[in-house]
N, C-alpha and C positions, 0 to 999 in steps of 0.2 A: 651509342645511344641514339635510337631512331625517334624522330619527332614528326608529328603531323600537325599542321597549323590550319585552323578553320577560322577565318576572319574575312569579313566582306569589304573592309577598307583596303583597297589595293596598295596604297602607299605604305600603310602600317604593315600589311602582310609582307611586302617586299623587304621593308626595313628589318623586320624581325627575322625573316628567313635568312637574310644576309648575315645578321649578327650571330644567329645560331650556327650557320655553316662556317663562320670564322673561328668559333670556339673549338678547342682541341678535343672535347669529349662528346660532341653532339653533331648530328647531321639532320637537316630537314630537306628531304627529297620531294615530299608532296605538300602542297598547300592548296586551300580551297576557299572559294568565296561563299559557299553555302554548305549546310550540313548534309543535304541530300546527295550532293556530288561526292562528299567524303564517304558517306555510308556505302554508296554504290561501289566505289573503288576498293574500299576495305573489304567488302563482301566478295567482290569478284576476284580479287587478288589474294584473299586470305591474309591481309596485312596484320601484323601484330606490333604496332608501335609501342615503344617504351612510354612515351609521353604524348598526350593529345592536348595542344594548347587551343582553347575554345572560347570564342566570343559568345555573349548572350544574345545581343541584338542582331540576329541574322535574318535574311529573307527566308520565308518558308518556316521550317521548324526552328524554334528558338534553341539557344545553347542548352538551356535546362531541359527542354524536351528531348534533346539529342543524347543527353548523358545516359539514360537507360538503354537506348538503342546502341550506342557505342560500347557500353559495357556488355551487352548481349553478344556483339560481334567480336569483341576483343577484351575479355574479362580482366586480363592481367595489365592492361594499359592504365596508366595513371592520368587523370584528367585535371588540368589546371584551367580555371576560369580566368579569362582576361577581358575586362569590361570597364565601361564608364559607370555602371550601375552599382551603387553601394547601399541601396535601400534594404530594409530588413527582410522583406519577402524574397528578393532575389538571392541574398546571401544564404538565408535559411534553406530555400528550395535547392540551391546548388549543392550545399553541404549534405543535405538529406539524400539527394539523388546520387551522391557518391563522388563529388569533386574532392581532389586531394589538396587543392590550394585555391586561393581566391585573390587575384591581383587586379589592381586598377591600371588603366592605360596611361596614366600620367607618369608611370615609372619609366626609367631609361631602358633601352634595349639590353644593356649590359646587366642591369638589375634583374630583368626578366630571365635572362640566360642563367644568372646565378641562382634564381629561384627554382629553375628547372633542375639544376644539380641538387638543390636542397631536397626536392621531392624524391629524387632517385636515391638519396641517402636516408630516406624515411621521414623527412620533415613534412610540414604542412604550411607552406608560406602564406602569410596574409599580414597586412600592416596592422598596427596596434588598434586603429579605428575599427577595422573589420573584425579583428579578434574580439574586441569588446562587445560588438554587436552579437557575434556568435555565442559568446558566453552568456549574455543576457537572454538570448533566445532559448538556449538549452537548459537554463537553470531550473525551469519548471517542467522538464520533460518527464519526470516521474509521476506527475499528476495525470491520472487516468480519467478520460471523459466518460459520459454515460453511453457512449456508442452511437449517438445521433440517430438511434432507431434503425440502424442498418439491419437488413435481414441477413440470414446466413448466406444466401446466394450472393447478396450484394457485398458481403465481407469477402467471399471467395473471389469475386471479380476485383475488388480493391487489392487483395493479396497478389493477384496475377498482374495487376498494373504495377505494383511495387517490384515485382520480379522482372519487369521490362517487356512483357508481352504486348503485342499490338492488339487492336480490336479483333482483327481477323484470327489471330492466334488464340485469343481467349475463346472466341466462338467455336473454333475447332476443338480446343482442349476440353471444354465443358459441354460440347454437343448442343449448342444453341445456334439459332440463326443470327446473322449480323444485325438484323432489325431488333431482335430481342435483347442482344447485348447493348445496342444503342439505347434502348429504352431503359435498361438497368443503369447505364452510365448517366443518363439524364436524371434519374431518381437519386443516384449517389451524389451527383454534383449539387442537386437541390438540398438534400439532407445535410451535406457538409458545408453548404453555403460557399461553394467555390465555383469557378468558371472554366477550369482547365485541368487537364490530366496531371500536370506537374504540381499544381496546388493541392489536388486531391491526395497525391502521393505524399507530399510533405506533411499534410495535416494528419494522415493516417499514421505516419511514423512518429510525428511529434506527440500525438495524443494516444499512442499505443492502442489503436483501434483493432489490431489483428491479434 
């Protein structure tokens, strides 16, 4: 089982890498302090890790913003969030973006390795506190919103965001300039009352805007 670790805390990164490599079923050959470095190596070397262990609070792209990019490059990889953040928005955004598990950093290295095995066996590890948050957030998911007044073009762009396309890829796919796509995104964020790509994606999924 091949694992990639993306964590900017060097001490924690080294501790986890050592624990993973001591286990009988897993190996962590690559670890990174930023998401951009991980994306570059995965793309250049066409890596397909079984598990990506991912921090949220990273320099540059956040862990949640990385999830669709990682899924685009390696769709079969399972992503486990490892973070100090247990607030509702981060939990929901991570799960909506495609995380297979959500763990807090106060867990022991051995427990984290055990959770990795759980994901490989089809589980979705998260402690009871996080699980309760997730259930509460998804209980109203069948309520459909009024659409926030999104135009058909704006809905198309939101759909492409959900699919993990970058602004450049969206512009090329629907034959618009980067400037026009930027303008649409500003309007989308304003209508949805969000301030980031990840928040727009989670709101679109949660409220079934597509």
